[in-house]
C-alpha positions in Angstrom: 21.8 -11.4 2.6 20.1 -8.3 4.4 17.4 -9.4 7.3 15.8 -6.4 8.8 12.7 -6.3 11.0 9.8 -4.0 10.4 8.9 -1.8 13.4 5.2 -2.7 14.0 2.3 -2.4 16.0 2.4 -0.4 19.3 6.3 0.6 19.0 5.4 3.0 16.2 2.4 6.1 16.8 1.5 8.1 14.0 1.4 11.8 14.7 0.6 12.8 11.0 -2.9 14.8 11.0 -3.4 13.6 7.5 -2.7 9.9 8.1 -4.4 10.0 11.1 -7.9 11.1 9.3 -7.4 8.5 7.1 -7.1 5.9 9.6 -10.1 7.2 11.3 -12.1 7.5 8.5 -11.4 3.9 7.5 -12.4 2.7 11.2 -15.8 4.5 10.6 -16.4 2.7 7.6 -15.5 -0.4 9.1 -17.7 0.4 12.4 -20.7 1.6 10.1 -21.0 -2.6 8.6 -23.2 -3.9 10.5 -22.2 -7.6 11.4 -25.0 -9.5 10.4 -24.7 -8.0 7.1 -21.1 -9.0 6.8 -21.6 -12.4 8.0 -24.8 -13.3 5.9 -23.4 -15.7 3.4 -21.4 -17.5 6.1 -25.3 -17.3 8.2 -26.7 -18.7 4.7 -23.8 -21.2 3.9 -24.5 -22.8 7.8 -28.4 -22.8 7.4 -28.1 -20.2 10.6 -30.3 -17.6 8.7 -33.8 -17.6 8.5 -34.4 -17.3 4.4 -38.0 -16.2 5.0 -36.6 -12.9 6.7 -36.2 -10.2 4.1 -33.6 -7.0 4.9 -33.2 -4.1 2.9 -29.6 -2.9 4.0 -28.2 -6.5 2.9 -24.9 -5.4 1.0 -25.3 -5.6 -3.1 -22.2 -5.9 -5.5 -20.1 -8.8 -4.8 -21.5 -9.1 -1.3 -24.7 -9.8 -2.6 -26.2 -13.4 -2.2 -26.4 -14.0 -5.7 -22.8 -13.3 -6.5 -20.2 -16.2 -6.4 -17.8 -14.1 -4.6 -20.2 -13.4 -1.6 -18.3 -13.0 2.0 -14.9 -12.0 0.5 -14.9 -8.7 2.4 -15.6 -10.1 5.5 -12.1 -11.9 5.5 -10.6 -8.3 4.6 -12.3 -6.7 7.3 -10.9 -9.3 9.7 -7.2 -8.5 8.7 -8.1 -5.0 8.7 -9.6 -4.9 12.3 -6.6 -7.2 13.7 -4.3 -4.9 12.0 -5.4 -1.8 13.2 -5.9 -3.5 16.9 -2.2 -4.4 16.5 -1.3 -0.7 15.7 -3.4 1.5 18.4 -4.4 -1.5 20.7 -8.0 -0.2 19.9 -10.3 -3.0 22.2 -13.4 -2.2 20.9 -12.9 -3.4 17.0 -11.0 -6.2 18.7 -13.8 -7.4 20.5 -16.2 -6.9 17.7 -13.7 -8.8 15.6 -13.6 -11.5 18.1 -17.1 -11.8 18.2 -17.5 -12.7 14.4 -14.7 -15.4 15.2 -17.2 -16.9 17.4 -19.6 -17.0 15.0 -17.6 -18.5 12.1 -16.7 -21.1 14.3 -20.5 -21.9 15.0 -20.9 -21.8 11.3 -17.9 -24.2 10.9 -19.3 -26.9 13.4 -22.9 -26.5 11.5 -21.2 -27.0 8.3 -19.7 -30.7 10.0 -16.2 -29.1 11.9 -13.9 -28.1 8.9 -16.0 -26.1 6.2 -16.2 -22.6 7.2 -16.4 -20.4 3.9 -19.3 -18.1 2.7 -19.7 -20.5 -0.6 -20.8 -24.1 -0.6 -18.4 -26.7 -1.2 -19.8 -28.0 -4.6 -17.5 -24.5 -6.0 -14.3 -26.6 -5.7 -16.2 -29.5 -7.2 -17.2 -27.4 -10.3 -13.7 -26.0 -10.9 -11.8 -29.4 -10.6 -14.2 -30.5 -13.6 -13.5 -27.4 -15.5 -17.2 -25.9 -14.2 -16.7 -22.0 -14.7 -17.7 -20.3 -11.3 -16.0 -17.4 -10.4 -12.5 -17.5 -8.2 -13.9 -19.5 -5.4 -10.3 -20.2 -3.9 -9.5 -16.4 -4.0 -13.0 -15.6 -2.1 -11.8 -18.6 0.4 -8.4 -17.3 0.8 -10.0 -13.9 2.4 -11.4 -16.2 5.2 -8.3 -17.6 5.9 -6.1 -14.8 6.0 -8.6 -12.7 8.5 -8.4 -15.6 10.7 -5.0 -16.2 10.5 -4.8 -12.0 11.0 -6.7 -12.3 13.8 -4.6 -15.1 15.5 -1.5 -13.4 14.5 -1.8 -10.1 15.2 -4.7 -9.9 17.7 -4.1 -13.4 19.6 -7.4 -14.9 19.0 -6.5 -18.7 19.5 -10.1 -20.0 18.0 -9.3 -18.2 14.6 -6.4 -20.7 14.5 -8.4 -23.4 15.8 -10.8 -22.5 12.8 -8.4 -22.1 10.4 -6.3 -25.7 10.7 -9.6 -27.3 10.7 -10.7 -25.8 7.4 -7.0 -26.6 6.2 -7.7 -30.5 6.7 -10.5 -29.9 4.3 -8.1 -28.6 1.7 -6.0 -31.3 2.2 -8.6 -34.1 2.3 -10.0 -32.3 -1.4 -6.6 -31.5 -2.5 -5.2 -35.1 -2.1 -7.8 -36.9 -4.5 -6.2 -35.4 -7.7 -2.8 -36.1 -9.8 -0.5 -33.2 -9.8 -1.1 -32.7 -13.5 -4.7 -32.6 -12.6 -3.8 -30.0 -9.6 -2.0 -28.0 -11.9 -5.2 -27.3 -14.2 -6.8 -26.6 -11.1 -4.3 -24.1 -9.9 -4.7 -21.8 -13.2 -8.6 -20.8 -11.8 -7.6 -17.5 -9.4 -6.2 -19.2 -6.2 -5.7 -16.1 -4.4 -3.3 -16.1 -1.5 -3.9 -20.2 -1.1 -0.3 -20.7 -1.1 0.7 -18.2 1.7 -2.1 -19.4 4.0 -0.7 -23.1 3.8 2.9 -21.1 4.7 1.5 -19.3 7.7 -0.2 -22.5 9.0 3.0 -24.8 8.5 4.9 -22.0 10.2 2.6 -22.0 13.4 1.7 -25.6 13.4 4.8 -27.3 11.9 2.2 -29.9 10.8 3.7 -31.9 7.8 -0.2 -31.9 6.1 0.3 -28.1 5.7 3.8 -28.8 4.2 2.6 -31.1 2.0 -0.1 -28.6 0.9 2.6 -25.9 0.0 4.5 -28.2 -2.4 0.4 -29.1 -4.0 0.2 -25.5 -4.1 3.4 -24.6 -6.6 2.1 -23.5 -9.6 4.5 -24.7 -11.8 3.6 -22.9 -14.9 4.4 -19.5 -13.2 7.2 -20.3 -10.9 8.9 -22.6 -13.2 8.4 -19.9 -16.1 9.7 -17.2 -13.9 12.9 -19.4 -12.7 13.4 -20.1 -16.6 13.2 -16.3 -17.8 10.1 -17.0 -19.8 7.7 -14.0 -20.2 4.5 -15.7 -18.1 2.9 -12.2 -17.3 2.3 -10.3 -20.5 -1.5 -9.5 -20.8 -1.9 -11.8 -18.1 -4.5 -11.0 -15.1 -1.9 -9.3 -12.6 -3.5 -9.6 -9.5 -3.9 -13.4 -9.9 0.0 -13.8 -9.6 1.0 -11.1 -7.2 -0.5 -13.2 -4.3 1.0 -16.4 -5.5 4.2 -15.1 -5.6 3.9 -13.2 -2.0 3.3 -17.0 -1.3 6.8 -17.9 -2.7 8.0 -14.8 -0.3 6.6 -16.3 2.8 7.8 -20.0 1.7 11.3 -18.6 1.4 10.9 -17.1 5.0 9.2 -20.6 6.5 12.0 -22.6 5.0 15.0 -20.1 4.0 14.8 -22.2 0.1 16.8 -19.9 -2.4 14.7 -20.7 -4.9 11.7 -19.3 -3.7 13.6 -16.0 -3.3 14.9 -16.2 -7.0 11.2 -16.5 -7.9 10.4 -13.5 -6.3 13.2 -11.7 -7.6 12.6 -12.8 -11.3 8.7 -11.8 -10.8 9.6 -8.1 -9.4 12.5 -7.8 -12.7 9.9 -8.4 -15.2 6.8 -7.2 -13.7 8.2 -3.7 -12.5 12.0 -3.7 -13.9 11.1 -4.6 -17.2 7.7 -3.4 -17.9 8.0 0.1 -16.2 5.7 1.9 -14.1 3.3 5.1 -14.4 4.5 7.6 -12.6 2.5 6.8 -9.9 4.7 3.9 -9.2 1.3 1.6 -10.4 1.0 -0.8 -13.4 -1.8 -2.2 -15.0 -4.4 -1.5 -17.7 -7.5 -3.1 -17.0 -6.0 -5.2 -14.6 -3.5 -7.0 -16.8 0.2 -6.2 -17.3 1.6 -4.5 -20.0 4.2 -5.5 -22.7 7.7 -4.3 -21.6 8.2 -0.9 -21.6 5.0 -0.3 -23.6 2.8 1.8 -21.3 2.3 4.3 -23.8 -0.2 2.1 -25.8 -2.7 1.6 -22.4 -3.3 4.9 -21.0 -6.8 4.7 -20.2 -9.7 4.6 -17.4 -9.0 1.3 -15.6 -5.1 1.9 -14.8 -3.6 1.0 -11.6 -5.9 -1.3 -9.9 -5.9 -0.6 -5.9 -5.5 -4.7 -5.2 -2.7 -4.5 -7.3 -0.9 -1.4 -5.9 -1.7 -2.8 -2.0 -0.2 -6.2 -3.1 3.1 -4.7 -4.9 4.1 -2.5 -2.0 3.7 -5.8 0.1 6.2 -7.5 -2.5 8.6 -4.3 -2.2 8.7 -4.4 1.4 9.8 -8.3 1.2 12.6 -7.6 -0.9 13.5 -4.6 1.2 13.9 -6.6 4.1 15.8 -9.1 2.3 18.2 -6.8 0.5 18.2 -3.2 2.2 18.0 -1.6 -1.1 16.8 1.7 -0.9 14.4 1.6 -4.3 12.4 -0.5 -2.7 11.1 1.9 0.1 11.7 4.3 -2.6 8.6 2.2 -4.3 6.6 2.3 -1.2 6.2 6.0 -0.7 5.8 6.8 -4.3 2.8 4.2 -4.4 1.6 5.3 -1.0 1.2 8.9 -2.1 0.0 8.1 -5.6 -2.1 4.9 -5.0 -3.3 4.4 -1.8 -4.0 7.9 -0.9 -5.2 8.8 -4.3 -7.5 5.9 -4.4 -9.0 6.0 -1.1 -11.0 8.5 1.7 -10.8 11.7 -0.7 -12.2 14.6 1.4 -12.9 18.1 -0.1 -11.7 21.1 1.8 -14.4 23.7 1.3 -14.9 27.1 3.4 -17.3 29.7 4.0 -20.3 27.3 3.0 -18.9 27.2 -0.4 -18.5 23.9 -2.8 -17.5 24.7 -6.1 -19.7 22.0 -7.7 -22.7 20.8 -5.7 -23.3 18.0 -8.0 -20.6 16.0 -6.2 -20.1 14.9 -2.8 -17.7 16.6 -0.7 -15.8 13.0 0.0 -14.9 10.1 -2.1 -14.2 6.6 -0.4 -12.8 4.2 -3.3 -11.6 4.2 -6.8 -11.0 0.8 -8.0 -9.0 1.9 -10.7 -7.0 5.1 -11.2 -7.6 6.7 -14.6 -4.6 8.3 -16.6 -5.8 9.3 -19.5 -6.6 13.1 -20.5 -9.6 14.3 -19.2 -10.2 11.4 -16.9 -12.4 11.1 -13.8 -12.5 9.1 -10.8 -15.1 6.6 -10.1 -16.0 6.6 -6.7 -17.4 3.6 -5.3 -20.6 3.1 -2.5 -20.0 2.0 0.8 -22.6 -1.1 0.7 -23.2 -1.6 -3.1 -20.5 -2.3 -5.0 -17.9 -4.1 -2.7 -15.3 -5.3 -5.3 -12.3 -6.4 -4.5 -10.8 -3.1 -3.7 -12.8 -2.6 -0.9 -10.9 -5.4 1.0 -7.3 -3.9 0.0 -9.0 -0.4 1.0 -9.6 -1.3 4.5 -6.3 -3.3 5.1 -3.9 -0.5 3.6 -5.5 2.4 5.8 -5.3 0.1 8.9 -1.5 -0.1 9.2 0.4 3.1 7.9 2.4 2.9 10.6 4.4 -0.1 9.0 7.4 0.5 6.4 8.5 3.8 8.3 11.1 2.4 10.8 13.1 -1.0 10.6 15.3 -2.8 12.9 18.5 -4.4 12.2 21.5 -5.9 13.7 23.6 -2.7 13.1 20.9 -0.2 14.5 17.4 1.3 12.9 16.6 2.6 10.0 14.4 5.4 9.0 12.5 4.8 5.7 9.6 7.2 5.6 9.1 10.6 6.4 5.9 11.1 8.9 5.2 12.4 11.8 5.6 9.6 14.3 7.5 7.9 17.3 9.5 4.6 17.4 10.6 2.7 20.9 12.4 -0.1 20.6 15.6 -2.1 21.6 19.0 -1.7 19.8 22.2 -2.4 20.8 21.1 -3.7 24.2 19.5 -0.5 25.8 15.8 1.1 25.2 15.6 3.4 22.2 13.2 6.2 21.1 13.0 8.2 18.1 10.7 11.2 18.0 10.2 12.2 14.1 8.3 15.3 13.5 7.7 17.0 9.8 8.5 20.6 9.7 6.4 22.4 7.2 8.5 25.8 7.7 5.3 27.7 7.7 6.2 29.6 10.7 2.4 29.6 12.0 -0.4 27.1 13.7 -3.4 29.4 12.3 -4.4 26.7 9.8 -8.0 28.1 9.1 -10.5 31.0 9.5 -11.3 29.2 13.0 -8.1 28.2 13.9 -7.2 28.6 17.9 -3.6 29.0 16.9 -1.4 31.9 18.9 -0.9 34.6 16.7 2.8 35.4 17.8 5.3 37.4 15.4 7.3 34.5 14.1 10.2 35.1 12.6 10.0 32.2 10.2 7.1 33.8 8.3 9.7 36.5 7.3 12.6 34.7 7.2 10.6 31.7 4.5 8.6 34.3 2.5 7.9 31.5 -0.2 7.7 27.8 -0.1 10.6 26.5 0.5 11.1 23.5 -1.6 12.2 21.1 0.8 11.2 18.3 3.0 12.2 19.0 6.7 12.3 16.2 9.2 13.4 16.5 12.8 14.5 13.5 14.5 15.2 13.1 18.2 17.2 9.9 19.3 17.0 8.9 22.9 18.5 5.8 24.5 18.4 4.5 27.9 21.9 3.7 28.1 24.6 5.7 25.7 25.1 3.0 23.3 26.9 3.4 19.7 25.0 2.0 16.6 24.1 3.1 13.4 21.2 4.9 12.5 20.6 4.9 8.5 18.6 7.5 6.7 16.8 6.6 3.4 17.9 9.3 1.1 14.5 9.7 -1.4 15.6 9.6 -5.0 13.6 12.5 -5.3 15.5 14.7 -3.5 17.7 17.6 -5.2 19.8 18.5 -2.2 20.4 17.0 0.8 21.5 18.5 4.2 22.1 16.4 7.2 22.8 17.9 10.6 23.6 16.1 13.9 23.5 18.3 17.0 23.6 21.4 14.5 27.0 19.9 13.1 27.1 18.0 9.6 26.6 14.6 9.8 29.6 12.3 9.4 28.2 9.2 7.7 28.4 6.6 4.7 26.3 5.9 1.9 25.3 2.3 1.5 25.7 1.0 -1.7 22.1 0.4 -3.6 22.3 -3.2 -2.1 22.2 -2.0 0.9 25.3 -3.7 2.2 28.1 -3.4 -0.2 30.9 -1.4 1.3 33.0 -1.0 -2.1 30.1 1.0 -3.2 30.4 3.4 0.0 30.9 7.4 -0.2 31.1 10.3 2.6 28.4 12.2 1.2 24.5 11.1 1.3 23.5 10.0 -2.5 19.5 10.1 -3.6 18.5 6.2 -3.5 20.2 5.1 -1.2 20.6 4.9 2.7 23.4 7.4 4.8 24.5 5.5 7.6 25.4 7.5 11.1 27.3 5.4 13.2 28.0 6.9 16.5 27.9 6.9 20.3 24.1 8.2 21.4 22.1 9.1 24.3 20.1 12.4 23.7 20.8 13.5 20.4 19.1 15.4 17.4 19.0 14.7 13.3 17.6 17.5 11.0 17.1 16.6 7.7 16.3 18.6 4.4 15.5 17.0 1.2 15.2 19.7 -1.7 12.5 19.0 -3.9 11.7 19.7 -7.1 9.4 19.7 -10.2 10.4 16.9 -12.5 8.8 16.0 -15.9 8.8 12.6 -15.9 8.2 10.4 -19.6 6.0 7.6 -20.5 7.6 4.3 -21.1 6.8 3.8 -24.6 5.6 6.9 -25.3 8.4 9.8 -24.5 6.1 12.5 -26.2 4.0 12.2 -23.0 5.1 13.8 -20.2 3.9 13.8 -16.3 4.8 16.3 -13.5 6.0 15.6 -9.8 6.5 17.6 -7.2 8.8 15.2 -4.7 7.2 11.9 -4.4 3.6 13.8 -5.2 2.3 13.1 -8.8 0.5 16.5 -10.0 -2.5 16.1 -11.9 -3.6 18.8 -14.4 -7.2 19.8 -13.8 -8.5 19.8 -17.7 -11.3 18.2 -19.6 -9.7 16.7 -22.2 -6.0 15.8 -23.4 -4.0 19.0 -23.9 -0.7 19.8 -25.5 1.8 21.7 -23.4 4.2 23.7 -25.6 7.8 24.5 -24.2 8.5 27.8 -26.2 12.1 27.0 -25.4 11.7 26.0 -21.8 12.3 23.0 -20.4 9.3 20.6 -19.5 9.5 21.4 -15.6 10.0 24.9 -16.5 6.4 25.0 -17.7 4.5 24.9 -14.0 5.2 28.2 -11.4 3.5 28.0 -8.0 -0.3 28.9 -8.1 -2.2 29.7 -4.8 1.0 29.3 -2.9 -0.4 29.3 0.6 -3.3 29.6 2.7 -3.5 30.8 6.4 -0.4 28.5 7.6 -0.5 25.9 4.7 1.9 25.8 1.6 -0.3 24.5 -1.0 1.8 22.8 -3.2 -0.3 23.9 -6.1 0.7 25.1 -9.6 -0.4 26.5 -12.8 1.0 26.4 -16.2 2.9 29.3 -18.2 3.2 30.2 -21.6 0.2 28.4 -22.7 -2.9 29.8 -24.7 -4.9 28.7 -22.1 -3.5 28.1 -18.6 -3.9 24.9 -16.5 -4.0 24.4 -12.5 -2.0 21.6 -11.1 -3.0 20.0 -7.6 -1.7 16.9 -6.1 -3.2 13.6 -7.4 -4.3 12.5 -4.1 -6.3 15.7 -3.8 -8.3 15.1 -6.9 -11.8 14.4 -6.2 -14.5 14.6 -8.9 -12.9 17.0 -11.3 -11.8 16.0 -14.7 -8.0 15.7 -14.9 -5.0 14.6 -16.5 -1.7 13.0 -15.7 0.3 12.7 -18.8 0.6 15.8 -22.0 2.0 15.7 -25.2 4.9 18.2 -24.5 6.4 19.6 -27.9 7.9 22.6 -29.3 5.3 25.4 -30.9 5.1 24.3 -34.8 
């Protein structure tokens, strides 16, 4: 198996303006939430809050003191704070997170030295006797996760101490049940508790946590996957994804091949067999669809944000242990059409004009991404909802520098294409990679109030229209000249590929789809694989050009329904109802032509239909705010 290491933390610096905007919006939101409101459920549980006091700004929705999931968001907040600190070194947010950990430790002491949750212990007793209560272990897992991320990513030793003592409570509690009885308890959503025990075992090497791993092995799911049984159809998706992430962590902790086979079987069943929407996401109403039958499930509750985030985590694990480019293709597709399409939308309005004063010019989060015709995104509030997806929102937008670069024994892999910088060690020398995206616009005059230099630029005339390519320029700099491999993902959507090294056509090999099979290597870059350039590096440039095209993508289970992509980006047609498109002798992808191609120095990547009685304008799905839109269209010849 290939074993790659993701470059993360301060080794990767973002320079992409849109990702930086979203990261700032994320930290602004996190900073806006008051510590006393985040901690309220924990303080109430520990008896450290005066219940006679009232506060009109306490959080609502799933964080309300009346909700059985209260307190789940604080764990996500701590994880996001740790991720942001790791990525940027931001000591302000770390100081606040450290303060929260201190208060959680005080709550734990008030609770007797072990219990550190935002909900009462009796919730666990209730599920053990079959009394209904809403997913207590799911809620508790978030607290554990936040504590361990604070230890692993932000170096907070007290967070580990709290987690270890909290784990002791679970060891004692779970030990009183027979294995058969505890398997029934595991049928009540456990979130990522298995992953917590694995992490604690790796950190402490204590047998107690190894035993907890065995207790939390969910037989009906894991053994069913190994036996090839369909254990997913019409089942709640985000119950099982975290459990399988636990199996992935188990494999990394112990090397047990059985756990890797479980993860691989899950991916095959959930993604390969069931298929994906054009966005890369799955599910409708939070459940897995039957195999290849997504056509019956276009609705207003498609693609839950949490499932997008967790399936991206699963794809990242599988990539590290296979080197297969398809997992990074999956990551890219879900980043653009899930994470970016479902969070931190910002409208772009100029000259005091907003096309619809009824709606705000920003959106925080969409729990789901509707895919039915004429749908609208439902934007959540900052403090009155706190769905599970508020938590995955703050985590997903805290670590955009992940999954761009990977380190392997043979060199570096470039997996995503965003302006960024990488610093690390390869072949015994310090290596820096500077990646910059060239939009081929020839101008830095980006708005009416831009201070850009207005020099005459020959690029403007030589590239009169949207060039329809993604251009990335990389500079590889080494402290000493060394020979190693630079492997570049060739996106599956690329219709043409051009790679130059120091201005000359690159010499290299295309890896097999498993990332390592030499018998499948070719000399030319192939979409959906990695192109590996092995040579001596010192101060060298790599120029990448990936051709883009409008692509028509049919819906699994209903081949008459068609969506359109522009490279990795899904396009949304702005219309208030399902509309049929007629080909009139054209191929489906020829129904869209450029519309409003350029504003100032920006290529807009917007489109319109041709040959229709009523036209439809298409924009990237991640740019849709409050407008009605359709992703899939019936496409037919004219009757």
